[in-house]
MARBA-3410 file (N, C-alpha, C, O; in Angstrom, 1 decimal):
211
0.9,-1.2,-0.1,-0.2,0.0,0.0,0.9,1.3,0.2,1.7,1.4,1.1 ~ 0.6,2.2,-1.0,1.3,3.4,-1.0,1.1,4.5,0.1,0.0,4.8,0.5 ~ 2.2,4.9,0.6,2.0,6.1,1.6,2.4,7.3,1.2,3.2,7.3,0.3 ~ 2.0,8.6,1.6,2.4,9.8,1.2,4.2,9.6,1.5,4.7,9.1,2.5 ~ 4.8,10.3,0.4,6.2,10.2,0.7,6.8,12.0,0.6,8.0,12.4,0.8
5.9,12.8,0.3,6.4,14.1,0.2,6.2,15.0,-0.8,5.5,14.4,-1.7 ~ 6.4,16.1,-1.1,6.1,17.2,-2.0,6.6,16.5,-3.3,5.8,16.4,-4.3 ~ 8.1,16.0,-3.5,8.4,15.6,-4.8,7.3,14.5,-5.6,7.1,14.6,-6.8 ~ 6.8,13.5,-4.7,5.9,12.4,-5.5,4.7,13.4,-5.7,4.0,13.1,-6.6 ~ 4.4,14.4,-5.1,3.1,15.0,-5.6,3.3,15.8,-6.9,2.4,15.9,-7.8
4.7,16.3,-7.0,4.7,17.0,-8.2,5.1,16.1,-9.4,4.9,16.5,-10.5 ~ 5.7,14.9,-9.3,5.7,13.9,-10.3,4.3,13.1,-10.7,4.2,12.3,-11.7 ~ 3.5,13.3,-9.8,2.2,12.5,-10.0,1.3,12.8,-11.0,1.0,14.0,-11.2 ~ 0.8,12.0,-11.8,0.0,12.3,-12.9,-1.2,13.1,-12.4,-1.5,13.0,-11.2 ~ -1.8,13.9,-13.2,-3.1,14.8,-13.1,-4.2,13.9,-13.4,-4.3,13.6,-14.6
-5.1,13.4,-12.5,-6.3,12.7,-13.0,-7.2,13.6,-13.6,-7.2,14.8,-13.1 ~ -8.0,13.4,-14.5,-8.9,14.4,-15.2,-10.1,14.8,-14.3,-10.7,14.0,-13.6 ~ -10.4,16.0,-14.6,-11.6,16.4,-13.9,-12.8,15.7,-14.2,-12.9,15.0,-15.2 ~ -14.0,16.0,-13.2,-15.2,15.3,-13.7,-15.6,15.4,-14.9,-15.9,14.5,-15.6 ~ -15.7,16.9,-15.4,-16.2,17.1,-16.7,-15.2,16.8,-17.8,-15.6,16.6,-18.9
-14.0,16.8,-17.6,-13.1,16.1,-18.6,-13.4,14.8,-18.7,-13.8,14.2,-19.7 ~ -13.3,14.3,-17.6,-13.9,12.6,-18.0,-15.1,12.5,-18.6,-15.2,11.7,-19.6 ~ -16.3,13.3,-18.2,-17.5,13.0,-18.8,-17.2,13.3,-20.3,-17.6,12.5,-21.2 ~ -16.4,14.3,-20.7,-16.4,14.8,-22.1,-15.6,13.4,-22.8,-15.9,13.0,-23.9 ~ -14.7,12.9,-22.2,-13.9,11.8,-22.7,-14.9,10.5,-22.9,-14.6,9.7,-23.8
-15.7,10.3,-22.2,-16.6,9.1,-22.4,-17.4,9.3,-23.4,-18.0,8.3,-23.9 ~ -17.6,10.5,-23.9,-18.5,10.9,-25.0,-17.6,11.1,-26.3,-18.1,11.5,-27.3 ~ -16.3,10.8,-26.2,-15.5,10.8,-27.3,-14.7,12.2,-27.7,-14.0,12.3,-28.7 ~ -14.9,13.1,-26.8,-14.3,14.4,-27.0,-13.2,14.7,-25.9,-13.2,14.3,-24.8 ~ -12.2,15.4,-26.6,-11.1,15.9,-25.9,-10.4,14.7,-25.0,-10.5,14.9,-23.8
-9.8,13.6,-25.5,-9.1,12.7,-25.0,-7.9,13.3,-24.6,-7.0,13.2,-25.5 ~ -7.6,13.8,-23.6,-6.4,14.3,-23.0,-5.9,13.4,-21.8,-6.7,13.2,-20.9 ~ -4.7,13.0,-21.8,-4.2,12.2,-20.7,-4.6,10.7,-20.7,-5.6,10.2,-21.3 ~ -3.8,9.9,-20.1,-4.3,8.4,-20.2,-5.5,7.9,-19.5,-5.9,6.8,-19.8 ~ -6.1,8.4,-18.6,-7.1,8.1,-18.1,-8.4,8.4,-19.0,-9.3,7.6,-19.0
-8.3,9.4,-19.6,-9.4,9.8,-20.5,-9.4,8.9,-21.6,-10.5,8.6,-22.0 ~ -8.2,8.4,-22.2,-8.1,7.7,-23.6,-8.7,6.1,-23.0,-9.5,5.5,-23.6 ~ -8.2,5.8,-21.8,-8.6,4.4,-21.5,-10.1,4.3,-21.2,-10.7,3.3,-21.6 ~ -10.8,5.5,-20.3,-12.3,5.6,-20.2,-12.9,5.5,-21.6,-13.8,4.7,-21.7 ~ -12.5,6.0,-22.4,-13.2,6.1,-23.9,-13.1,4.6,-24.5,-14.0,4.1,-25.1
-12.1,3.9,-24.3,-12.1,2.5,-24.8,-12.9,1.8,-24.1,-13.6,0.9,-24.6 ~ -13.0,2.0,-22.7,-14.0,1.1,-22.1,-15.4,1.4,-22.4,-16.2,0.5,-22.6 ~ -15.9,2.5,-22.6,-17.0,2.9,-23.2,-17.4,2.2,-24.5,-18.5,1.6,-24.7 ~ -16.3,2.4,-25.5,-16.7,1.7,-26.8,-16.8,0.2,-26.7,-17.6,-0.3,-27.4 ~ -16.2,-0.4,-25.9,-16.4,-1.8,-25.4,-17.8,-2.2,-25.0,-18.4,-3.1,-25.5
-18.2,-1.2,-23.9,-19.4,-1.7,-23.3,-20.6,-1.1,-24.4,-21.7,-1.7,-24.5 ~ -20.5,0.0,-25.1,-21.4,0.0,-26.2,-21.4,-1.2,-27.3,-22.4,-1.4,-27.8 ~ -20.3,-1.8,-27.6,-20.4,-2.8,-28.5,-21.2,-4.3,-28.0,-21.7,-5.2,-28.7 ~ -21.2,-4.1,-26.4,-21.7,-5.2,-25.7,-23.3,-5.0,-25.9,-24.0,-6.0,-26.1 ~ -23.7,-3.6,-25.9,-25.4,-3.4,-25.8,-25.7,-3.6,-27.3,-26.9,-3.8,-27.5
-24.8,-3.7,-28.5,-25.0,-3.8,-29.8,-25.4,-5.4,-30.0,-26.4,-5.9,-30.4 ~ -24.1,-6.1,-29.5,-24.0,-7.6,-29.6,-23.9,-8.3,-28.4,-22.9,-8.8,-27.9 ~ -25.2,-8.5,-27.6,-25.1,-9.2,-26.5,-24.8,-10.4,-26.6,-24.4,-10.9,-25.5 ~ -24.9,-11.1,-27.8,-24.4,-12.3,-27.9,-23.1,-12.9,-27.7,-22.7,-14.0,-27.5 ~ -22.3,-11.6,-28.0,-20.8,-11.7,-27.7,-20.3,-11.0,-26.4,-19.3,-10.4,-26.4
-21.2,-11.0,-25.4,-20.9,-10.2,-24.2,-19.6,-10.9,-23.2,-18.9,-10.2,-22.4 ~ -19.5,-12.1,-23.6,-18.5,-12.6,-22.7,-17.0,-12.2,-23.3,-16.0,-11.8,-22.7 ~ -17.2,-12.3,-24.5,-15.5,-12.0,-25.2,-15.4,-10.7,-25.2,-14.3,-10.2,-25.0 ~ -16.5,-9.8,-25.3,-16.1,-8.6,-25.0,-15.8,-7.9,-23.6,-15.2,-6.8,-23.3 ~ -16.6,-8.8,-22.7,-15.9,-8.4,-21.3,-14.5,-8.9,-21.1,-13.8,-8.3,-20.3
-14.2,-9.6,-21.5,-12.6,-10.3,-21.6,-11.8,-9.1,-22.3,-10.7,-8.9,-21.8 ~ -12.2,-8.2,-23.3,-11.6,-7.1,-23.8,-11.1,-6.2,-22.8,-10.1,-5.6,-22.8 ~ -12.0,-6.0,-21.7,-11.7,-4.6,-20.8,-10.6,-4.8,-19.8,-10.2,-4.0,-19.0 ~ -10.2,-6.2,-20.1,-9.4,-6.5,-18.9,-7.9,-5.8,-19.0,-7.4,-5.4,-18.0 ~ -7.3,-5.8,-20.3,-6.2,-4.9,-20.4,-6.3,-3.5,-20.0,-5.4,-2.9,-19.5
-7.4,-3.0,-20.3,-7.7,-1.5,-20.2,-7.8,-1.3,-18.6,-7.1,-0.4,-18.0 ~ -8.6,-2.2,-18.0,-8.7,-2.1,-16.6,-7.2,-2.2,-15.6,-7.0,-1.5,-14.6 ~ -6.4,-3.2,-16.3,-5.1,-3.4,-15.7,-4.2,-2.0,-15.9,-3.4,-1.6,-15.1 ~ -4.6,-1.5,-17.1,-3.5,0.0,-17.3,-4.3,0.9,-16.6,-3.5,1.9,-16.3 ~ -5.4,1.0,-16.1,-6.0,2.0,-15.2,-5.4,1.6,-13.8,-4.9,2.4,-13.1
-5.5,0.4,-13.4,-4.7,0.0,-11.9,-3.3,0.4,-12.2,-2.7,0.8,-11.2 ~ -2.7,0.3,-13.4,-1.0,0.5,-13.3,-0.7,2.0,-13.1,0.4,2.5,-12.9 ~ -2.0,2.9,-13.3,-1.7,4.3,-12.9,-1.8,4.8,-11.7,-1.4,5.9,-11.3 ~ -2.3,3.7,-10.7,-2.4,4.1,-9.2,-1.4,4.6,-8.6,-1.6,5.5,-7.8 ~ 0.2,4.0,-8.9,1.2,4.5,-8.1,1.4,5.9,-8.6,1.8,6.7,-7.7
1.2,6.4,-9.7,1.4,7.8,-9.9,0.5,8.8,-9.6,0.7,10.0,-9.8 ~ -0.7,8.4,-8.9,-1.8,9.2,-8.4,-1.3,10.3,-7.5,-0.2,10.3,-7.0 ~ -2.2,11.3,-7.2,-1.5,12.5,-6.2,-1.2,11.8,-4.9,-1.9,10.8,-4.6 ~ -0.2,12.2,-4.1,0.1,11.8,-3.2,-0.7,12.5,-1.8,-0.9,13.7,-1.7 ~ -1.0,11.7,-0.8,-2.2,12.5,0.3,-1.0,12.8,1.4,0.1,12.4,1.5
-1.8,13.7,2.3,-1.3,14.3,3.3,-1.2,13.0,4.3,-1.8,12.0,4.1 ~ -0.4,13.1,5.4,-0.3,11.8,6.2,-1.5,11.3,6.9,-1.5,10.1,7.3 ~ -2.5,12.2,7.0,-3.7,11.7,7.4,-4.5,11.1,6.4,-5.4,10.4,6.7 ~ -4.3,11.2,5.1,-5.2,10.8,4.0,-5.6,9.4,4.1,-5.0,8.6,4.7 ~ -6.6,9.2,3.5,-7.4,7.9,3.6,-7.5,7.1,2.5,-7.8,7.8,1.5
-7.2,5.9,2.3,-7.2,5.0,1.3,-8.7,4.9,0.6,-9.7,4.9,1.4 ~ -8.8,5.0,-0.9,-10.0,4.8,-1.4,-10.0,3.3,-1.7,-9.5,2.7,-2.6 ~ -10.7,2.7,-0.8,-10.5,1.0,-1.1,-11.2,0.4,-2.3,-10.9,-0.7,-2.7 ~ -11.9,0.9,-2.8,-12.7,0.3,-3.9,-11.7,0.3,-5.1,-11.8,-0.6,-5.9 ~ -10.7,1.3,-5.3,-9.8,1.1,-6.3,-10.5,1.8,-7.7,-11.6,1.6,-8.1
-9.5,2.6,-8.2,-9.8,3.4,-9.4,-10.5,2.7,-10.5,-11.5,3.1,-11.1 ~ -9.8,1.5,-10.9,-10.3,0.7,-12.2,-11.9,0.4,-11.9,-12.6,0.5,-12.9 ~ -12.3,0.0,-10.7,-13.5,-0.6,-10.7,-14.7,0.7,-11.0,-15.7,0.7,-11.7 ~ -14.1,1.8,-10.3,-15.0,3.1,-10.4,-15.1,3.5,-11.8,-16.2,3.8,-12.3 ~ -14.0,3.4,-12.6,-14.1,3.8,-14.1,-14.8,2.9,-14.6,-15.8,3.3,-15.1
-14.7,1.7,-14.6,-15.6,0.5,-15.0,-17.0,0.8,-15.0,-17.6,0.7,-16.1 ~ -17.5,1.1,-13.7,-18.8,1.4,-13.4,-19.4,2.5,-14.1,-20.6,2.5,-14.5 ~ -18.5,3.5,-14.2,-18.9,4.7,-14.7,-19.1,4.6,-16.4,-20.0,5.1,-17.0 ~ -18.1,4.0,-17.0,-18.1,3.6,-18.5,-19.6,2.9,-18.8,-20.5,3.3,-19.5 ~ -19.6,2.0,-18.2,-20.8,1.0,-18.3,-22.1,1.7,-18.0,-23.0,1.6,-18.8
-22.2,2.4,-17.1,-23.3,3.5,-17.0,-23.5,4.6,-18.2,-24.7,4.9,-18.6 ~ -22.4,5.1,-18.6,-22.2,6.0,-19.6,-22.7,5.4,-21.2,-23.2,6.1,-22.1 ~ -22.4,4.2,-21.1,-22.5,3.4,-22.4,-24.2,3.3,-22.6,-24.7,3.5,-23.7 ~ -24.8,2.9,-21.5,-26.1,2.6,-21.2,-26.9,3.9,-21.6,-27.9,3.9,-22.4 ~ -26.5,5.0,-20.9,-27.2,6.2,-20.9,-27.2,6.7,-22.3,-28.1,7.4,-22.8
-25.8,6.5,-23.1,-25.8,7.3,-24.1,-26.7,6.4,-25.3,-27.2,6.9,-26.3 ~ -26.8,5.1,-25.1,-27.6,4.3,-26.0,-29.1,4.4,-25.7,-29.8,4.3,-26.7 ~ -29.7,4.7,-24.6,-30.9,4.8,-24.5,-31.4,6.4,-24.8,-32.6,6.7,-25.1 ~ -30.4,7.1,-24.8,-31.1,8.6,-25.3,-31.0,8.5,-26.7,-31.3,9.6,-27.3 ~ -30.6,7.5,-27.5,-30.6,7.5,-28.8,-31.7,6.8,-29.4,-32.1,7.1,-30.6
-32.2,5.7,-28.7,-33.2,4.8,-29.2,-34.5,4.8,-28.3,-35.6,4.6,-28.8 ~ -34.5,5.0,-26.9,-35.6,5.3,-26.0,-36.4,6.5,-26.0,-35.9,7.5,-26.7 ~ -37.6,6.6,-25.3,-38.4,7.4,-25.0,-37.6,8.4,-24.1,-37.3,8.0,-23.0 ~ -37.0,9.9,-24.5,-36.4,10.6,-23.4,-36.8,11.0,-22.4,-36.2,11.3,-21.4 ~ -38.3,10.9,-22.5,-38.8,11.2,-21.1,-39.5,9.9,-20.2,-40.3,10.0,-19.3
-38.9,9.0,-20.6,-39.2,7.7,-20.2,-38.6,7.1,-18.9,-37.5,7.6,-18.7 ~ -39.0,6.2,-17.9,-38.6,5.8,-16.9,-37.1,5.4,-17.0,-36.2,5.9,-16.2 ~ -36.8,4.4,-18.1,-35.6,3.9,-18.6,-34.5,4.8,-18.8,-33.3,4.5,-18.5 ~ -34.9,5.9,-19.4,-33.9,6.9,-19.7,-33.6,7.6,-18.4,-32.4,7.9,-18.2 ~ -34.5,8.0,-17.7,-34.4,8.7,-16.2,-33.3,7.7,-15.2,-32.2,8.1,-14.8
-33.8,6.5,-15.1,-32.8,5.5,-14.3,-31.2,5.6,-14.6,-30.2,5.7,-13.9 ~ -31.3,5.5,-16.1,-30.0,5.3,-16.6,-29.3,6.5,-16.3,-28.1,6.4,-15.9 ~ -29.7,7.8,-16.5,-29.0,9.0,-16.4,-29.0,9.4,-14.9,-28.2,10.2,-14.3 ~ -29.8,8.9,-14.4,-29.5,9.0,-12.6,-28.5,8.3,-12.3,-27.8,9.0,-11.5 ~ -28.1,7.0,-12.6,-27.1,6.2,-12.1,-25.7,6.8,-12.8,-24.7,6.7,-12.2
-25.8,7.2,-13.6,-24.5,7.9,-14.3,-24.1,9.1,-13.5,-23.0,9.3,-13.3 ~ -25.2,9.9,-13.0,-24.8,11.2,-12.4,-24.7,10.8,-11.0,-24.1,11.7,-10.3 ~ -25.0,9.6,-10.4,-24.4,9.0,-9.1,-23.0,8.8,-9.1,-22.3,9.3,-8.2 ~ -22.7,8.0,-10.3,-21.1,7.6,-10.1,-20.3,8.8,-10.5,-19.1,8.9,-10.2 ~ -21.0,9.9,-11.4,-20.0,11.2,-11.6,-19.9,11.7,-10.1,-18.7,11.7,-9.7
-20.8,11.9,-9.4,-20.6,12.5,-8.1,-19.4,11.6,-7.4,-18.4,12.1,-7.0 ~ -19.7,10.5,-7.4,-18.5,9.6,-6.7,-17.2,10.0,-7.1,-16.2,10.2,-6.4 ~ -17.1,10.2,-8.3,-15.6,10.4,-8.9,-15.3,11.9,-8.4,-14.2,12.2,-7.9 ~ -16.3,12.8,-8.6,-16.2,14.2,-8.6,-15.7,14.3,-7.0,-14.8,15.1,-6.7 ~ -16.2,13.5,-6.0,-15.6,13.5,-4.5,-14.2,13.0,-4.4,-13.4,13.5,-3.6
-14.0,11.7,-5.2,-12.7,11.3,-5.2,-11.7,12.5,-5.6,-10.7,13.0,-5.0 ~ -12.1,12.7,-6.9,-11.0,13.7,-7.6,-10.5,14.9,-6.6,-9.4,15.5,-6.6 ~ -11.6,15.2,-5.9,-11.5,16.5,-5.0,-10.7,16.3,-4.0,-9.7,17.0,-3.8 ~ -11.0,14.9,-3.0,-10.3,14.4,-2.0,-8.8,14.2,-2.4,-8.0,14.5,-1.5 ~ -8.5,13.8,-3.5,-7.2,13.4,-4.0,-6.5,14.3,-4.3,-5.3,14.2,-4.1
-7.1,15.6,-4.8,-6.2,16.9,-5.0,-5.9,17.8,-3.8,-5.0,18.6,-3.8 ~ -6.7,17.4,-2.7,-6.6,18.2,-1.5,-5.8,17.2,-0.5,-5.4,17.7,0.5 ~ -5.5,15.9,-0.8,-4.7,15.0,-0.1,-5.5,14.2,1.1,-4.9,13.5,2.0 ~ -6.7,14.4,1.1,-7.4,13.7,2.3,-7.7,12.1,1.8,-8.2,11.3,2.6 ~ -7.5,11.9,0.6,-7.6,10.4,0.2,-6.5,9.9,-0.7,-6.0,10.8,-1.3
-6.0,8.8,-0.8,-5.0,8.3,-1.9,-5.4,7.0,-2.4,-6.2,6.4,-1.6 ~ -5.1,6.5,-3.6,-5.2,5.4,-4.2,-4.1,4.4,-3.9,-3.0,4.5,-4.4 ~ -4.5,3.4,-3.0,-3.6,2.5,-2.5,-3.1,1.6,-3.9,-3.8,1.4,-4.9 ~ -1.8,1.2,-3.6,-1.5,-0.1,-4.7,-1.9,-1.4,-4.2,-2.3,-1.6,-3.1 ~ -1.8,-2.3,-5.4,-2.3,-3.8,-4.8,-3.6,-3.8,-4.8,-4.0,-4.8,-4.3
-4.5,-3.1,-5.3,-6.1,-3.3,-5.2,-6.4,-3.2,-6.8,-6.7,-2.1,-7.4 ~ -6.2,-4.5,-7.3,-6.8,-4.5,-8.9,-8.4,-5.0,-9.0,-9.0,-5.7,-8.2 ~ -8.6,-4.7,-9.8,-10.0,-5.3,-10.3,-10.2,-6.8,-10.2,-9.4,-7.5,-10.7 ~ -11.2,-7.3,-9.6,-11.3,-8.7,-9.5,-11.1,-9.7,-10.4,-11.0,-10.9,-10.1 ~ -10.9,-9.4,-11.7,-11.0,-10.1,-13.0,-9.8,-10.1,-13.6,-9.5,-10.7,-14.6
-8.7,-9.3,-12.9,-7.5,-9.1,-13.5,-6.3,-10.0,-12.7,-6.1,-9.8,-11.5 ~ -5.6,-10.8,-13.3,-4.6,-11.6,-12.7,-3.4,-10.6,-12.4,-3.1,-9.6,-13.0 ~ -2.6,-11.1,-11.4,-1.4,-10.3,-11.0,-0.5,-10.3,-12.1,0.0,-9.2,-12.6 ~ -0.2,-11.5,-12.6,0.8,-11.6,-14.0,0.3,-10.5,-14.8,1.1,-9.7,-15.1 ~ -0.9,-10.4,-15.2,-1.3,-9.7,-16.4,-0.9,-8.1,-16.0,-0.5,-7.4,-16.9
-1.0,-7.6,-14.9,-1.1,-6.4,-14.2,0.5,-6.0,-14.2,0.9,-4.8,-14.4 ~ 1.3,-7.1,-13.9,2.8,-6.9,-14.0,3.2,-6.7,-15.5,4.2,-6.0,-15.8 ~ 2.5,-7.5,-16.4,3.1,-7.4,-17.7,2.6,-6.0,-18.3,3.4,-5.4,-19.2 ~ 1.8,-5.5,-18.0,1.1,-4.3,-18.4,2.0,-3.1,-17.9,2.4,-2.2,-18.6 ~ 2.4,-3.2,-16.5,3.1,-2.0,-15.9,4.6,-1.9,-16.5,5.3,-0.8,-16.7
5.0,-3.4,-16.9,6.3,-3.2,-17.6,6.2,-2.6,-19.0,7.1,-1.9,-19.5 ~ 4.8,-2.8,-19.8,4.8,-2.0,-21.0,4.5,-0.6,-20.9,4.5,0.1,-21.9 ~ 4.4,-0.1,-19.7,4.0,1.2,-19.6,5.1,2.2,-20.2,4.8,3.2,-20.7 ~ 6.2,1.7,-20.0,7.9,2.4,-20.4,7.4,2.7,-22.0,8.0,3.7,-22.4 ~ 6.6,2.1,-22.8,6.3,2.6,-24.1,5.0,3.4,-24.2,3.9,3.0,-23.8
5.2,4.4,-24.7,4.2,5.5,-24.6,2.7,5.2,-25.3,1.7,5.8,-25.0 ~ 2.7,4.1,-26.2,1.6,3.9,-27.0,0.7,3.0,-25.9,1.2,2.3,-25.0 ~ -0.6,3.2,-26.3,-1.5,2.5,-25.6,-2.4,1.4,-26.4,-3.5,1.0,-26.0 ~ -1.8,1.2,-27.5,-2.5,0.0,-28.4,-2.0,-1.3,-28.3,-0.9,-1.4,-27.6 ~ -2.6,-2.3,-28.8,-2.1,-3.5,-28.9,-1.6,-4.3,-27.4,-0.6,-4.9,-27.2
-2.6,-4.1,-26.4,-2.1,-4.6,-25.1,-2.3,-6.1,-25.3,-2.9,-6.8,-26.1 ~ -1.6,-6.4,-24.0,-1.4,-8.1,-24.0,-2.8,-8.9,-23.9,-3.8,-8.3,-23.5 ~ -2.8,-10.0,-24.3,-4.0,-10.9,-24.4,-4.6,-10.9,-22.9,-4.0,-11.0,-21.8 ~ -5.9,-10.6,-23.2,-6.8,-10.7,-21.9,-6.9,-12.0,-21.3,-7.0,-13.0,-22.0 ~ -6.9,-11.8,-20.0,-7.4,-13.3,-19.4,-8.4,-13.1,-18.3,-8.2,-12.5,-17.2
-9.4,-13.6,-18.5,-10.9,-13.6,-17.7,-10.5,-14.6,-16.6,-9.9,-15.7,-16.7 ~ -10.8,-13.8,-15.3,-10.5,-14.8,-14.4,-11.6,-15.0,-13.4,-11.4,-15.7,-12.5 ~ -12.7,-14.4,-13.5,-13.9,-14.4,-12.4,-15.1,-14.5,-13.3,-15.1,-14.3,-14.5 ~ -16.2,-14.9,-12.6,-17.5,-14.8,-13.4,-18.0,-13.3,-13.6,-17.7,-12.5,-12.7 ~ -18.8,-13.0,-14.6,-19.3,-11.9,-15.0,-20.1,-11.4,-13.9,-21.0,-12.2,-13.6
-20.1,-10.1,-13.3,-21.1,-9.8,-12.4,-21.1,-8.3,-12.3,-20.5,-7.7,-13.1 ~ -21.8,-7.8,-11.3,-21.9,-6.5,-10.8,-22.3,-5.6,-12.3,-23.0,-6.1,-13.1 ~ -21.7,-4.5,-12.5,-22.2,-3.7,-13.7,-22.2,-4.4,-14.9,-22.5,-3.7,-15.9 ~ -21.8,-5.6,-15.1,-21.6,-6.1,-16.3,-22.7,-7.4,-16.7,-22.3,-8.3,-17.4 ~ -23.9,-7.2,-16.2,-25.0,-8.0,-16.3,-25.2,-7.3,-18.0,-24.7,-6.3,-18.4
-26.1,-8.3,-18.6,-26.7,-7.8,-19.9,-27.7,-6.6,-19.9,-28.2,-6.2,-18.9 ~ -27.8,-6.0,-21.1,-28.7,-4.8,-21.1,-30.0,-5.6,-21.0,-30.3,-6.7,-21.4 ~ -30.6,-4.6,-20.2,-32.3,-5.0,-20.0,-32.4,-5.6,-18.5,-33.4,-5.6,-17.9 ~ -31.1,-6.2,-18.0,-31.5,-7.0,-16.8,-32.0,-6.2,-15.8,-31.8,-5.0,-15.7 ~ -32.7,-6.9,-14.9,-33.6,-6.3,-13.9,-32.4,-5.4,-12.7,-32.7,-4.5,-12.0
-31.2,-6.2,-12.9,-30.2,-5.8,-12.1,-29.2,-4.6,-12.3,-28.2,-4.3,-11.6 ~ -29.7,-4.0,-13.7,-28.8,-3.0,-14.1,-28.3,-1.9,-13.3,-27.2,-1.4,-13.4 ~ -29.3,-1.6,-12.3,-29.2,-0.3,-11.5,-28.8,-0.8,-9.8,-28.8,-0.1,-8.9 ~ -28.2,-2.2,-9.8,-28.0,-2.5,-8.5,-26.7,-1.8,-8.0,-25.9,-1.2,-8.7 ~ -26.5,-2.2,-6.6,-25.0,-1.8,-6.1,-24.1,-2.8,-6.6,-24.4,-4.0,-6.5
-22.9,-2.4,-7.2,-21.9,-3.2,-7.9,-20.6,-3.5,-6.9,-19.6,-4.2,-7.2 ~ -20.8,-2.9,-5.7,-19.5,-3.0,-4.9,-18.8,-4.4,-4.8,-17.6,-4.5,-4.8 ~ -19.8,-5.4,-4.7,-19.0,-6.5,-4.4,-18.3,-7.0,-5.5,-17.8,-8.2,-5.2 ~ -18.0,-6.7,-6.4,-17.0,-7.1,-7.6,-15.8,-7.4,-7.0,-15.2,-8.5,-7.0 ~ -15.4,-6.3,-6.3,-13.9,-6.3,-5.9,-13.7,-7.4,-4.8,-12.6,-8.0,-4.8
-14.8,-7.9,-3.9,-14.6,-8.9,-3.0,-14.3,-10.4,-3.3,-13.8,-11.3,-2.6 ~ -14.8,-10.4,-4.9,-14.8,-12.0,-5.4,-13.6,-12.4,-5.6,-12.6,-11.9,-6.1 ~ -13.6,-13.6,-5.1,-12.1,-14.5,-5.6,-12.1,-15.2,-7.0,-13.2,-15.5,-7.5 ~ -11.0,-15.5,-7.5,-11.0,-15.9,-8.9,-11.6,-17.1,-8.8,-11.5,-17.8,-7.8 ~ -12.5,-17.2,-9.9,-13.4,-18.5,-10.1,-14.6,-18.5,-9.1,-15.4,-19.4,-9.1
-14.7,-17.4,-8.3,-15.9,-17.5,-7.3,-17.3,-17.1,-7.8,-18.2,-17.1,-7.1
END
């Protein structure tokens, strides 16, 4: 688990996108910085899931290298004050939930009744997750929270994370290692139209591989 190590680490830390910048990135606009690029890649994968639900498992596997790259950004996040609290959920899971909610909201806006209940639920869920990211962003910038290392998404193998972290010395974000799916689909990754689409998904990170 990473602990604060002073102003030098803070100066060298990557700058996470603001909430508005991340929302623009999920819509495919102004992809500035690694997290914005990775978030847009996740939205595109989730949108393909909505179009091709018969390929859901394969598309879910495509997320794994992207999520691992988000986890690999964690050691470079802003350093906290000595009293900072860890964000135990982990950045990758929050961004995964955000991008799945965004894909659903964007899709329904194009093909459903704008004033209907389904659109309202989807955009409410997206707004809730945006607020969670906004709170995290503010707390990270002010040093009240930090992103601990070693918290990876439940579907990501440690070997894959290590491989991707080694690859980060290369500036490109394309051609990631072959994904390895290690746990059952759950949480925000149920198929479109499921009654559980809007349920709490925090249990994903507690799953054990194969559980």
